[in-house]
Backbone as CSV, one residue per row, in Angstrom:
resi,resn,N_x,N_y,N_z,CA_x,CA_y,CA_z,C_x,C_y,C_z
1,MET,6.354,4.570,-13.998,5.258,3.494,-13.603,4.035,3.977,-14.167
2,ASN,3.273,3.417,-14.728,2.253,3.790,-15.414,1.008,4.564,-14.594
3,ARG,-0.206,5.080,-15.043,-0.924,5.647,-14.284,-1.604,4.491,-13.377
4,PHE,-2.176,3.277,-13.987,-3.132,2.742,-13.329,-2.721,2.273,-12.242
5,ILE,-1.244,1.426,-12.094,-0.528,1.051,-11.147,-0.446,2.093,-9.808
6,SER,-0.053,3.572,-10.691,0.220,4.070,-9.491,-1.151,4.806,-8.550
7,THR,-2.391,4.176,-9.299,-3.479,4.429,-8.659,-3.769,3.152,-7.638
8,VAL,-3.060,2.252,-7.703,-3.324,0.958,-7.233,-2.511,0.914,-5.919
9,GLN,-3.147,1.192,-4.753,-2.627,0.961,-3.660,-1.694,-0.451,-3.418
10,GLN,-0.846,-0.320,-2.709,-0.210,-1.738,-2.297,-0.626,-2.370,-1.653
11,SER,-1.441,-1.551,-0.436,-2.652,-2.774,0.279,-3.583,-3.607,-0.730
12,ALA,-3.980,-2.395,-1.627,-5.050,-3.637,-2.439,-4.461,-4.585,-3.432
13,ILE,-2.955,-4.689,-3.473,-2.290,-5.454,-4.109,-2.230,-6.826,-3.162
14,ARG,-1.786,-6.551,-1.964,-1.451,-7.354,-0.806,-3.058,-8.219,-0.700
15,GLU,-4.238,-7.279,-0.593,-4.886,-7.766,-0.297,-5.781,-8.881,-1.536
16,ILE,-5.396,-8.630,-2.697,-5.939,-9.663,-4.285,-4.951,-10.766,-3.869
17,VAL,-3.563,-10.598,-3.629,-2.500,-11.719,-3.361,-3.194,-12.549,-2.017
18,ARG,-3.716,-12.343,-0.999,-4.220,-12.910,0.236,-5.489,-13.407,-0.703
19,GLU,-6.250,-13.020,-0.956,-7.421,-14.096,-1.390,-7.061,-14.688,-2.407
20,ILE,-6.078,-14.645,-3.409,-6.206,-15.556,-4.675,-5.462,-16.490,-3.905
21,ALA,-4.574,-16.204,-2.788,-3.859,-17.427,-2.383,-4.679,-18.424,-1.514
22,LYS,-6.059,-17.704,-1.219,-7.031,-18.645,-0.416,-7.739,-19.301,-1.512
23,GLY,-7.533,-19.068,-2.702,-8.334,-19.987,-3.555,-9.916,-19.043,-4.135
24,ASN,-9.861,-17.994,-3.729,-10.756,-16.778,-4.218,-10.433,-16.268,-5.556
25,THR,-11.758,-15.574,-5.955,-11.416,-14.832,-7.573,-11.824,-13.151,-7.023
26,CYS,-10.554,-12.379,-7.519,-10.838,-11.145,-7.456,-11.183,-10.497,-8.791
27,TYR,-11.869,-9.476,-8.529,-12.121,-8.509,-9.712,-11.692,-7.416,-9.518
28,MET,-11.194,-6.693,-9.966,-10.792,-5.065,-9.558,-11.236,-4.267,-10.674
29,ASN,-11.843,-3.231,-10.285,-12.572,-2.098,-11.396,-11.327,-1.561,-12.016
30,ARG,-11.198,-1.491,-13.296,-10.122,-0.809,-13.893,-10.153,0.664,-13.775
31,TYR,-11.511,1.322,-13.379,-11.650,2.664,-13.013,-11.490,3.343,-11.797
32,THR,-11.938,2.665,-10.992,-12.260,2.787,-9.416,-11.074,2.026,-8.574
33,SER,-10.382,1.007,-9.067,-9.606,-0.156,-8.491,-10.554,-0.756,-6.937
34,LYS,-11.608,-0.639,-7.474,-12.569,-1.446,-6.146,-12.222,-2.805,-6.293
35,ILE,-12.105,-3.631,-5.445,-12.065,-4.813,-5.628,-13.222,-6.085,-5.057
36,ILE,-13.545,-6.596,-5.556,-14.800,-7.683,-5.235,-14.243,-8.901,-5.478
37,THR,-14.594,-9.492,-4.323,-13.852,-10.767,-4.162,-15.154,-12.136,-4.251
38,ILE,-14.954,-13.087,-5.030,-15.924,-14.109,-4.817,-15.240,-15.344,-4.048
39,ASP,-16.067,-15.430,-2.704,-15.386,-16.552,-2.012,-15.915,-17.804,-2.661
40,ASN,-14.419,-18.575,-2.873,-15.031,-19.721,-3.485,-15.143,-21.021,-2.333
41,SER,-14.828,-20.659,-1.169,-15.170,-21.730,0.114,-16.309,-21.440,0.642
42,ILE,-17.333,-20.710,0.511,-18.631,-20.396,1.155,-19.350,-21.728,0.976
43,GLU,-20.512,-22.227,1.977,-21.111,-23.306,1.598,-22.800,-22.988,2.137
44,ASP,-22.743,-21.661,2.465,-24.306,-21.071,2.575,-25.008,-21.119,1.212
45,MET,-26.015,-21.595,0.978,-26.477,-21.423,-0.662,-26.985,-19.654,-0.519
46,GLU,-27.405,-19.635,0.318,-27.884,-18.087,0.158,-26.905,-17.185,-0.335
47,GLU,-25.660,-17.456,0.548,-24.554,-16.496,-0.010,-23.857,-17.071,-1.205
48,ILE,-24.212,-18.264,-1.628,-23.618,-18.843,-3.034,-24.417,-18.230,-4.068
49,THR,-25.535,-18.073,-4.116,-26.580,-17.471,-4.683,-26.181,-15.928,-4.794
50,ALA,-26.223,-15.406,-3.782,-25.827,-14.051,-4.169,-24.244,-13.994,-4.822
51,GLN,-23.707,-14.404,-4.620,-22.303,-14.152,-5.248,-22.243,-14.746,-6.706
52,LYS,-23.238,-15.721,-7.139,-23.305,-16.072,-8.228,-23.797,-15.076,-9.022
53,GLN,-24.737,-14.464,-8.449,-25.381,-13.417,-9.217,-24.381,-12.052,-9.265
54,THR,-23.726,-11.742,-8.443,-22.877,-10.576,-8.621,-21.613,-11.228,-9.200
55,GLN,-21.116,-12.434,-9.559,-20.371,-12.654,-10.464,-21.082,-12.500,-12.077
56,ILE,-22.356,-13.180,-12.044,-22.983,-12.697,-13.226,-23.014,-11.113,-14.333
57,GLU,-23.388,-10.383,-13.128,-23.398,-8.897,-12.962,-21.868,-8.421,-13.562
58,ILE,-20.986,-8.778,-13.203,-19.475,-8.531,-13.375,-19.299,-8.830,-15.044
59,GLU,-19.281,-10.309,-14.539,-19.293,-10.756,-16.323,-19.625,-10.032,-17.287
60,LYS,-20.807,-9.560,-16.995,-21.595,-8.853,-18.367,-20.944,-7.455,-18.479
61,LYS,-20.064,-7.020,-17.431,-19.379,-5.537,-17.752,-17.634,-5.827,-17.628
62,ILE,-17.542,-6.933,-18.035,-16.148,-7.433,-17.676,-14.984,-6.449,-18.287
63,GLU,-15.595,-6.018,-19.201,-14.255,-4.718,-19.898,-14.122,-3.833,-18.812
64,LYS,-14.853,-3.923,-18.048,-14.705,-2.792,-16.639,-13.676,-3.475,-15.798
65,PHE,-13.504,-4.635,-15.795,-12.620,-5.287,-14.404,-11.289,-6.201,-15.013
66,VAL,-10.705,-6.308,-14.310,-9.620,-7.072,-14.042,-10.036,-8.338,-13.410
67,LYS,-9.723,-9.513,-13.914,-9.974,-10.797,-12.954,-8.975,-11.492,-12.642
68,LEU,-8.846,-11.738,-11.333,-7.811,-12.396,-11.092,-7.805,-13.829,-10.225
69,ASN,-7.521,-14.994,-10.534,-7.639,-16.222,-9.889,-6.387,-16.807,-9.194
70,LYS,-6.641,-17.454,-8.612,-5.206,-18.395,-7.891,-3.956,-18.637,-8.919
71,LEU,-3.003,-18.578,-8.589,-1.539,-18.827,-9.290,-1.626,-20.111,-10.076
72,SER,-1.462,-20.164,-11.026,-1.720,-21.556,-11.673,-0.430,-22.276,-11.177
73,GLU,-0.660,-23.775,-11.774,0.470,-24.633,-10.864,1.765,-24.334,-11.603
74,LYS,1.562,-24.105,-12.712,2.852,-23.835,-13.678,3.491,-22.441,-12.954
75,ILE,2.972,-21.638,-12.792,3.764,-20.351,-12.052,3.801,-20.429,-10.652
76,GLN,3.012,-21.460,-9.987,3.581,-21.575,-8.384,4.935,-22.242,-8.364
77,LEU,5.054,-23.255,-9.447,6.220,-24.100,-9.607,7.643,-23.236,-10.312
78,MET,7.163,-22.243,-10.768,8.222,-21.472,-11.582,8.590,-20.663,-9.922
79,ILE,8.024,-20.149,-9.201,8.254,-19.637,-8.423,8.836,-20.014,-7.319
80,MET,8.411,-21.419,-6.925,9.157,-22.488,-6.142,10.538,-22.742,-7.015
81,LYS,10.868,-23.024,-8.079,12.100,-23.005,-8.608,12.810,-21.978,-8.414
82,ASP,12.537,-20.633,-8.466,13.313,-19.563,-8.185,13.625,-19.283,-6.933
83,PHE,13.048,-20.042,-6.242,13.349,-19.932,-4.888,14.352,-20.369,-4.291
84,LEU,14.747,-21.492,-5.129,16.083,-22.449,-4.704,17.237,-21.594,-4.834
85,ASP,17.347,-20.569,-5.803,18.457,-19.837,-6.006,18.238,-19.132,-4.668
86,GLN,17.538,-18.754,-3.914,17.685,-17.938,-2.593,18.110,-18.713,-1.595
87,VAL,18.038,-20.368,-1.586,18.671,-21.048,-0.374,20.083,-20.989,-0.382
88,VAL,20.690,-20.709,0.409,22.097,-20.578,0.752,22.377,-22.208,1.104
89,ASP,22.176,-23.031,1.853,22.374,-24.231,2.469,22.458,-25.228,0.992
90,LYS,23.196,-25.866,0.796,23.433,-26.484,-0.429,22.571,-27.935,-0.195
91,SER,22.227,-28.571,0.611,22.024,-29.667,1.205,20.166,-29.449,0.977
92,VAL,19.949,-28.335,1.716,18.496,-27.861,1.748,18.230,-27.699,0.278
93,ARG,18.893,-26.931,-0.598,18.655,-26.377,-1.648,18.432,-27.772,-2.632
94,LYS,19.047,-28.942,-2.539,19.063,-30.120,-3.103,17.668,-30.811,-2.562
95,GLU,17.698,-31.163,-1.631,16.212,-31.531,-1.144,15.113,-30.837,-1.548
96,LEU,14.911,-29.601,-1.902,14.148,-28.491,-2.295,13.865,-29.055,-3.958
97,SER,14.960,-28.915,-4.629,14.980,-29.518,-5.834,14.583,-30.968,-6.070
98,ASN,14.928,-31.760,-5.311,14.602,-33.365,-5.276,12.833,-33.649,-5.462
99,SER,12.476,-32.669,-4.705,11.035,-32.464,-4.021,10.162,-32.176,-5.299
100,LEU,10.717,-30.801,-6.212,10.193,-30.615,-7.167,10.216,-31.434,-8.569
101,LYS,11.271,-32.816,-8.351,11.085,-33.344,-9.333,10.431,-34.989,-9.144
102,ARG,9.863,-34.908,-8.233,8.860,-36.145,-7.727,7.035,-35.879,-8.234
103,LYS,6.625,-36.942,-8.170,4.897,-36.579,-8.287,4.871,-35.757,-7.180
104,SER,3.852,-35.086,-7.346,2.989,-34.101,-6.499,4.357,-33.116,-6.136
105,PRO,4.809,-32.488,-6.800,5.856,-31.310,-6.660,5.480,-30.370,-5.573
106,ILE,4.227,-29.827,-6.104,3.853,-28.704,-4.938,3.706,-29.174,-3.419
107,ARG,2.954,-30.065,-3.557,2.889,-30.906,-1.991,4.445,-31.186,-1.697
108,ASN,4.888,-31.864,-2.079,6.482,-32.408,-1.849,6.948,-30.899,-1.305
109,PHE,7.250,-30.128,-2.047,7.941,-29.003,-1.664,7.500,-28.259,-0.310
110,TYR,5.927,-28.303,-0.353,5.462,-27.771,1.227,5.730,-28.607,2.099
111,ARG,6.230,-30.106,2.006,6.434,-30.519,3.146,8.031,-30.542,3.557
112,GLU,8.819,-30.179,2.443,10.338,-29.928,2.965,10.139,-28.413,3.575
113,ILE,9.502,-27.433,2.981,9.587,-26.227,3.693,9.185,-26.341,5.177
114,GLU,7.812,-27.146,5.373,7.608,-26.900,6.579,8.019,-27.454,7.719
115,SER,9.108,-28.156,7.634,10.019,-29.590,8.305,11.186,-28.151,8.948
116,ASN,11.250,-26.881,8.639,12.194,-26.012,8.884,11.694,-24.765,8.967
117,MET,11.479,-24.288,10.312,10.865,-22.865,10.554,11.574,-21.843,9.955
118,GLU,12.634,-21.767,9.652,13.520,-20.775,9.317,13.176,-20.506,7.672
119,LEU,13.552,-21.586,7.381,13.194,-21.799,5.996,11.595,-21.528,5.503
120,ASN,11.043,-21.831,5.831,9.123,-21.401,6.127,8.928,-20.270,6.299
121,GLN,9.462,-19.260,6.961,9.447,-18.025,6.672,10.143,-17.605,5.587
122,HIS,10.977,-17.651,5.499,12.012,-17.261,4.556,10.867,-17.594,3.059
123,TRP,10.324,-18.694,2.845,9.846,-19.325,1.643,8.238,-18.262,1.596
124,ALA,7.805,-17.953,3.056,6.882,-17.274,3.035,6.929,-15.872,2.402
125,ASN,7.966,-15.318,2.913,8.167,-13.809,2.391,8.296,-14.092,0.881
126,TYR,9.575,-14.733,0.656,9.478,-14.384,-1.002,8.235,-14.902,-1.655
127,ASN,7.458,-15.772,-1.322,6.005,-16.159,-1.984,5.365,-14.878,-2.221
128,THR,5.446,-14.434,-0.928,4.762,-12.993,-1.032,5.052,-12.189,-1.835
129,LYS,6.031,-11.870,-1.772,6.860,-10.582,-2.792,6.432,-11.053,-3.850
130,GLU,6.797,-12.248,-4.461,6.941,-12.809,-5.785,5.285,-12.929,-6.614
131,SER,4.464,-13.120,-5.373,2.886,-12.890,-5.806,2.324,-11.748,-6.291
132,GLU,2.848,-10.813,-5.190,2.859,-9.346,-5.132,3.341,-9.218,-6.631
133,ARG,4.208,-9.152,-6.931,4.854,-9.147,-8.507,3.962,-9.337,-9.628
134,TRP,3.692,-10.799,-9.286,2.853,-11.227,-10.641,1.760,-10.734,-10.609
135,VAL,0.841,-10.262,-9.651,-0.616,-9.286,-9.443,-0.313,-8.130,-10.345
136,THR,0.965,-7.407,-10.002,1.296,-6.035,-10.283,1.419,-6.102,-11.732
137,ASN,1.978,-7.345,-12.049,1.904,-7.367,-13.838,0.946,-7.790,-14.391
138,ILE,0.010,-8.330,-13.967,-1.215,-8.617,-14.380,-2.220,-7.512,-14.645
139,LEU,-2.099,-6.396,-13.398,-2.834,-5.355,-13.484,-2.137,-4.091,-14.766
140,VAL,-0.840,-4.333,-14.507,-0.373,-3.249,-15.465,-0.310,-4.137,-16.956
141,ASP,-0.550,-5.262,-17.209,-0.776,-5.571,-18.630,-2.383,-5.348,-19.221
142,ALA,-3.117,-5.770,-18.107,-4.708,-5.395,-18.594,-5.027,-4.058,-18.844
143,TYR,-4.119,-2.920,-17.918,-4.709,-1.774,-18.066,-3.857,-1.259,-19.531
144,ASN,-2.599,-1.910,-20.190,-1.880,-1.238,-21.167,-2.906,-1.819,-22.040
145,TYR,-3.532,-3.276,-22.196,-4.526,-3.474,-23.235,-5.589,-2.722,-23.584
């Protein structure tokens, strides 16, 4: 495992996954592994101004940071499609597969998942694991760059 990832604690990766899942932007310092989160949901103008200033300062020194945003729709769909292989019940797998073929596939997929508590938990665990893997790969690629 490369030096950068060995210095990044699994808890930091989990923190990034949680934040980007909420739609926030995370910047990880390449040298200190410190995470700075830009909360994209705040509404207080003073906080927005302060965060914009922080973001401007980070962007000026972006070579020192790895920027992580919410997973793209394409990546989310890829994770959802891969999840189908984890579903044992063929009829449930078919329903999930069909939900991904219709208009608004992500919304449809979540509707199907939410109707089954056990499946919902299985999805949450799988999605978290895959998101952590995605973040780890981004960090490895950024360090190797």
